The first five atom37 places (N, CA, C, CB, O) and aatype in JSON, in Angstrom:
{
  "aatype": [12, 15, 1, 2, 1, 19, 12, 15, 2, 8, 10, 11, 6, 6, 9, 0, 11, 6, 10, 7, 13, 18, 3, 19, 19, 6, 1, 3, 7, 17, 7, 7, 9, 16, 15, 1, 2, 0, 7, 2, 12, 19, 11, 1, 0, 19, 6, 12, 0, 5, 16, 7, 10, 12, 2, 7, 5, 2, 8, 18, 11, 11],
  "atom_mask": [
    [1, 1, 1, 1, 1],
    [1, 1, 1, 1, 1],
    [1, 1, 1, 1, 1],
    [1, 1, 1, 1, 1],
    [1, 1, 1, 1, 1],
    [1, 1, 1, 1, 1],
    [1, 1, 1, 1, 1],
    [1, 1, 1, 1, 1],
    [1, 1, 1, 1, 1],
    [1, 1, 1, 1, 1],
    [1, 1, 1, 1, 1],
    [1, 1, 1, 1, 1],
    [1, 1, 1, 1, 1],
    [1, 1, 1, 1, 1],
    [1, 1, 1, 1, 1],
    [1, 1, 1, 1, 1],
    [1, 1, 1, 1, 1],
    [1, 1, 1, 1, 1],
    [1, 1, 1, 1, 1],
    [1, 1, 1, 0, 1],
    [1, 1, 1, 1, 1],
    [1, 1, 1, 1, 1],
    [1, 1, 1, 1, 1],
    [1, 1, 1, 1, 1],
    [1, 1, 1, 1, 1],
    [1, 1, 1, 1, 1],
    [1, 1, 1, 1, 1],
    [1, 1, 1, 1, 1],
    [1, 1, 1, 0, 1],
    [1, 1, 1, 1, 1],
    [1, 1, 1, 0, 1],
    [1, 1, 1, 0, 1],
    [1, 1, 1, 1, 1],
    [1, 1, 1, 1, 1],
    [1, 1, 1, 1, 1],
    [1, 1, 1, 1, 1],
    [1, 1, 1, 1, 1],
    [1, 1, 1, 1, 1],
    [1, 1, 1, 0, 1],
    [1, 1, 1, 1, 1],
    [1, 1, 1, 1, 1],
    [1, 1, 1, 1, 1],
    [1, 1, 1, 1, 1],
    [1, 1, 1, 1, 1],
    [1, 1, 1, 1, 1],
    [1, 1, 1, 1, 1],
    [1, 1, 1, 1, 1],
    [1, 1, 1, 1, 1],
    [1, 1, 1, 1, 1],
    [1, 1, 1, 1, 1],
    [1, 1, 1, 1, 1],
    [1, 1, 1, 0, 1],
    [1, 1, 1, 1, 1],
    [1, 1, 1, 1, 1],
    [1, 1, 1, 1, 1],
    [1, 1, 1, 0, 1],
    [1, 1, 1, 1, 1],
    [1, 1, 1, 1, 1],
    [1, 1, 1, 1, 1],
    [1, 1, 1, 1, 1],
    [1, 1, 1, 1, 1],
    [1, 1, 1, 1, 1]
  ],
  "atom_positions": [
    [[-27.9, -6.11, -4.23], [-26.56, -7.11, -4.44], [-25.82, -6.59, -3.08], [-25.47, -6.81, -6.15], [-25.82, -5.37, -2.95]],
    [[-25.09, -7.46, -1.89], [-24.65, -7.13, -0.79], [-23.28, -7.74, -1.41], [-25.4, -7.65, 0.57], [-23.07, -8.73, -2.11]],
    [[-22.34, -6.59, -0.8], [-20.67, -6.85, -1.02], [-19.81, -7.52, -0.17], [-19.97, -5.71, -1.07], [-19.75, -6.92, 0.9]],
    [[-19.22, -8.38, -0.2], [-18.56, -8.48, 0.91], [-17.49, -8.53, 1.05], [-18.8, -9.15, 1.41], [-16.93, -8.86, 0.0]],
    [[-16.39, -8.26, 2.4], [-15.52, -7.13, 3.04], [-14.39, -8.35, 2.15], [-15.5, -6.71, 5.24], [-14.33, -9.57, 2.03]],
    [[-13.5, -6.99, 1.59], [-12.79, -7.42, 1.61], [-11.43, -7.66, 2.97], [-12.78, -6.99, 0.63], [-10.8, -8.62, 3.4]],
    [[-11.48, -6.18, 3.24], [-10.73, -6.2, 4.32], [-10.89, -6.26, 5.69], [-10.23, -5.47, 4.21], [-11.13, -5.11, 6.05]],
    [[-10.88, -7.02, 6.66], [-11.37, -6.79, 8.54], [-11.44, -5.25, 8.24], [-9.88, -7.33, 10.2], [-11.16, -4.36, 7.44]],
    [[-12.14, -5.61, 9.76], [-11.76, -3.65, 10.54], [-10.77, -4.13, 11.15], [-12.99, -2.59, 11.91], [-10.5, -3.15, 11.84]],
    [[-10.19, -4.71, 11.36], [-9.06, -4.68, 12.39], [-7.61, -4.48, 11.19], [-9.06, -6.43, 13.53], [-6.64, -3.74, 11.41]],
    [[-7.76, -5.14, 10.23], [-7.16, -4.57, 9.05], [-6.69, -2.89, 8.6], [-8.08, -4.98, 8.19], [-5.6, -2.32, 8.63]],
    [[-8.04, -2.42, 8.2], [-8.26, -1.43, 8.37], [-7.63, -0.26, 9.14], [-9.05, -1.67, 8.56], [-7.11, 0.86, 9.08]],
    [[-8.08, -1.41, 9.98], [-7.45, -0.15, 11.67], [-6.02, 0.37, 11.44], [-7.18, -1.22, 13.62], [-5.61, 1.46, 11.03]],
    [[-5.14, -1.18, 11.98], [-4.05, -1.38, 11.7], [-3.48, -0.05, 10.37], [-4.11, -2.96, 11.35], [-3.12, 1.1, 10.6]],
    [[-3.58, -0.73, 9.04], [-3.15, -0.21, 8.48], [-3.59, 1.31, 8.05], [-3.03, -0.98, 7.87], [-3.42, 1.62, 6.88]],
    [[-4.12, 2.2, 8.9], [-4.44, 3.25, 9.14], [-3.44, 3.88, 10.48], [-5.89, 3.13, 9.28], [-2.97, 4.99, 10.71]],
    [[-3.42, 3.19, 10.84], [-2.5, 3.6, 12.09], [-0.82, 3.48, 11.46], [-2.83, 2.34, 13.61], [0.0, 4.01, 12.2]],
    [[-0.55, 3.18, 10.88], [1.04, 3.13, 9.75], [0.72, 3.98, 8.75], [1.54, 1.49, 8.87], [1.66, 4.06, 7.96]],
    [[-0.1, 4.58, 8.47], [-0.19, 5.84, 7.41], [-0.52, 6.76, 8.4], [-1.34, 5.81, 6.08], [-0.31, 7.92, 8.02]],
    [[-0.87, 6.69, 9.26], [-1.0, 8.05, 9.73], [-2.69, 9.25, 9.96], [0.0, 0.0, 0.0], [-3.26, 10.31, 10.2]],
    [[-2.65, 8.31, 9.74], [-4.76, 9.04, 9.35], [-5.48, 8.58, 10.72], [-6.06, 7.86, 7.51], [-6.31, 9.45, 10.97]],
    [[-5.5, 7.29, 11.99], [-6.41, 6.81, 12.44], [-7.12, 7.77, 12.75], [-6.21, 6.03, 13.23], [-8.35, 7.68, 12.64]],
    [[-6.47, 8.96, 13.24], [-7.49, 9.91, 14.26], [-8.38, 10.27, 13.43], [-6.91, 11.27, 15.0], [-9.52, 9.93, 13.74]],
    [[-8.26, 10.92, 12.36], [-8.7, 10.65, 11.09], [-10.43, 10.12, 11.38], [-7.58, 9.43, 10.35], [-11.48, 10.74, 11.59]],
    [[-10.02, 8.41, 11.26], [-11.64, 7.81, 11.05], [-12.16, 7.88, 12.62], [-11.73, 5.88, 10.34], [-13.24, 8.39, 12.91]],
    [[-11.26, 7.31, 13.61], [-11.83, 7.97, 15.11], [-12.87, 9.14, 15.27], [-10.62, 8.56, 15.87], [-13.82, 9.17, 16.05]],
    [[-12.38, 10.38, 14.11], [-13.57, 12.01, 14.95], [-14.32, 11.35, 13.79], [-13.05, 14.47, 14.88], [-14.6, 10.24, 14.24]],
    [[-14.63, 11.41, 12.97], [-14.52, 10.88, 12.01], [-15.27, 10.17, 11.2], [-13.91, 10.5, 12.19], [-15.69, 10.57, 10.12]],
    [[-15.49, 8.92, 11.76], [-15.44, 7.56, 10.85], [-15.25, 7.26, 9.28], [0.0, 0.0, 0.0], [-15.5, 8.0, 8.33]],
    [[-14.77, 6.05, 9.29], [-14.47, 5.84, 7.6], [-14.26, 6.9, 6.65], [-15.57, 5.17, 6.95], [-13.26, 7.24, 6.03]],
    [[-16.09, 7.58, 6.67], [-15.9, 8.16, 4.95], [-15.82, 9.3, 5.15], [0.0, 0.0, 0.0], [-16.59, 10.08, 4.59]],
    [[-14.34, 9.94, 6.46], [-14.2, 10.96, 6.72], [-12.31, 11.18, 6.44], [0.0, 0.0, 0.0], [-11.49, 12.01, 6.84]],
    [[-12.26, 10.21, 5.73], [-10.91, 9.81, 4.65], [-10.47, 10.27, 3.32], [-10.98, 8.58, 4.29], [-10.37, 9.38, 2.48]],
    [[-10.28, 11.11, 3.06], [-9.5, 11.23, 2.07], [-9.31, 10.09, 0.85], [-8.42, 11.46, 2.7], [-9.0, 8.97, 1.26]],
    [[-9.44, 10.2, -0.36], [-9.77, 9.51, -1.17], [-7.99, 9.02, -1.6], [-10.86, 10.32, -2.22], [-7.77, 8.07, -2.36]],
    [[-6.98, 9.76, -1.02], [-5.81, 9.58, -1.11], [-5.97, 8.24, -0.46], [-4.91, 10.64, -0.59], [-6.08, 7.15, -1.01]],
    [[-5.96, 8.49, 0.65], [-5.81, 8.18, 2.05], [-6.34, 6.43, 0.92], [-7.07, 9.27, 3.71], [-5.76, 5.61, 0.2]],
    [[-7.91, 6.74, 1.5], [-8.14, 5.42, 0.66], [-7.92, 4.44, 0.0], [-8.41, 5.4, 0.24], [-8.29, 3.27, 0.1]],
    [[-6.91, 5.26, -1.1], [-5.85, 4.23, -2.36], [-5.06, 3.72, -1.64], [0.0, 0.0, 0.0], [-5.11, 2.5, -1.48]],
    [[-3.95, 4.63, -0.88], [-2.61, 4.14, -0.47], [-3.29, 2.73, 0.48], [-1.55, 5.52, 0.55], [-2.92, 1.58, 0.28]],
    [[-4.27, 3.1, 1.47], [-5.16, 2.33, 1.72], [-5.05, 0.68, 1.51], [-6.06, 2.89, 1.07], [-4.53, -0.2, 2.2]],
    [[-5.68, 0.66, 0.39], [-5.5, -0.47, -0.42], [-4.43, -0.51, -1.11], [-6.42, -0.66, -1.2], [-4.5, -1.72, -1.32]],
    [[-3.28, -0.12, -1.77], [-1.7, -0.04, -2.37], [-1.84, -1.2, -0.74], [-0.39, 2.09, -2.54], [-1.97, -2.41, -0.91]],
    [[-1.81, -0.78, 0.27], [-0.62, -1.24, 1.6], [-1.47, -1.93, 1.86], [0.05, -0.29, 2.91], [-1.47, -2.14, 3.07]],
    [[-2.54, -2.63, 1.16], [-3.1, -4.08, 1.65], [-2.54, -5.36, 0.55], [-5.01, -4.02, 1.64], [-2.27, -6.5, 0.91]],
    [[-2.45, -4.86, -0.78], [-1.41, -5.37, -2.12], [-0.31, -5.34, -1.39], [-1.22, -4.38, -3.63], [0.15, -6.37, -0.92]],
    [[0.07, -4.54, -1.27], [1.2, -5.23, -0.76], [2.11, -6.46, 0.01], [1.3, -4.73, -0.43], [3.16, -7.1, -0.13]],
    [[0.77, -6.31, 1.03], [0.48, -6.67, 2.47], [0.61, -8.4, 1.69], [-1.38, -5.91, 3.39], [1.55, -9.2, 1.7]],
    [[-0.55, -8.47, 1.18], [-0.92, -10.02, 0.97], [0.39, -10.14, -0.06], [-2.75, -10.45, 0.21], [1.28, -10.89, 0.36]],
    [[0.65, -9.5, -1.4], [1.5, -10.14, -2.46], [3.05, -10.46, -1.42], [1.73, -8.87, -4.04], [3.68, -11.51, -1.52]],
    [[3.48, -9.2, -0.38], [4.36, -10.14, 0.64], [4.57, -11.06, 1.23], [4.52, -10.0, 1.26], [5.69, -11.5, 1.5]],
    [[2.72, -11.86, 1.75], [2.68, -13.12, 2.46], [2.62, -14.19, 1.41], [0.0, 0.0, 0.0], [3.11, -15.3, 1.64]],
    [[1.96, -13.85, 0.07], [2.59, -15.03, -0.82], [3.41, -15.33, -0.87], [2.62, -15.13, -1.75], [3.74, -16.48, -0.58]],
    [[4.51, -14.0, -1.44], [5.33, -15.23, -1.94], [5.88, -15.66, -0.44], [6.68, -14.82, -3.22], [6.67, -16.61, -0.44]],
    [[5.66, -15.25, 0.43], [6.62, -15.5, 1.99], [5.65, -17.06, 2.43], [6.34, -13.67, 3.65], [5.55, -17.59, 3.54]],
    [[5.2, -17.38, 1.46], [4.02, -18.92, 1.2], [2.9, -18.93, 2.58], [0.0, 0.0, 0.0], [2.43, -19.91, 3.18]],
    [[2.63, -17.18, 2.86], [1.39, -17.18, 4.03], [-0.23, -17.15, 3.58], [1.57, -15.75, 4.96], [-1.18, -16.45, 3.9]],
    [[-0.12, -17.88, 2.98], [-1.09, -17.28, 2.22], [-3.06, -17.84, 3.28], [-0.71, -18.11, 0.19], [-3.63, -18.9, 3.54]],
    [[-3.29, -16.6, 3.46], [-3.97, -16.87, 4.2], [-5.56, -16.95, 3.76], [-3.6, -16.12, 5.07], [-6.43, -17.24, 4.57]],
    [[-5.81, -16.69, 2.52], [-6.97, -16.13, 2.64], [-7.9, -17.42, 1.94], [-6.99, -14.59, 1.91], [-7.24, -18.14, 1.19]],
    [[-9.1, -17.72, 2.08], [-9.88, -18.57, 0.98], [-10.88, -18.61, 0.26], [-10.11, -19.34, 1.23], [-12.08, -18.39, 0.41]],
    [[-9.85, -19.08, -0.97], [-11.22, -19.87, -2.21], [-12.63, -20.05, -2.59], [-11.3, -20.93, -2.2], [-12.92, -20.73, -3.57]]
  ]
}
């Protein structure tokens, strides 16, 4: 069974830069980040999605 991507690579990179650990991603790949950083990425993505929904900017396909 394959997984669908929830976040684009561009969005993940943008969030990693914002949260300050993109250097780890560049050096070690996504497997090099801590579980805390991964959780913070998800939290930030959810915040971004909620803000977009509140502002009427729903770009998600059903």
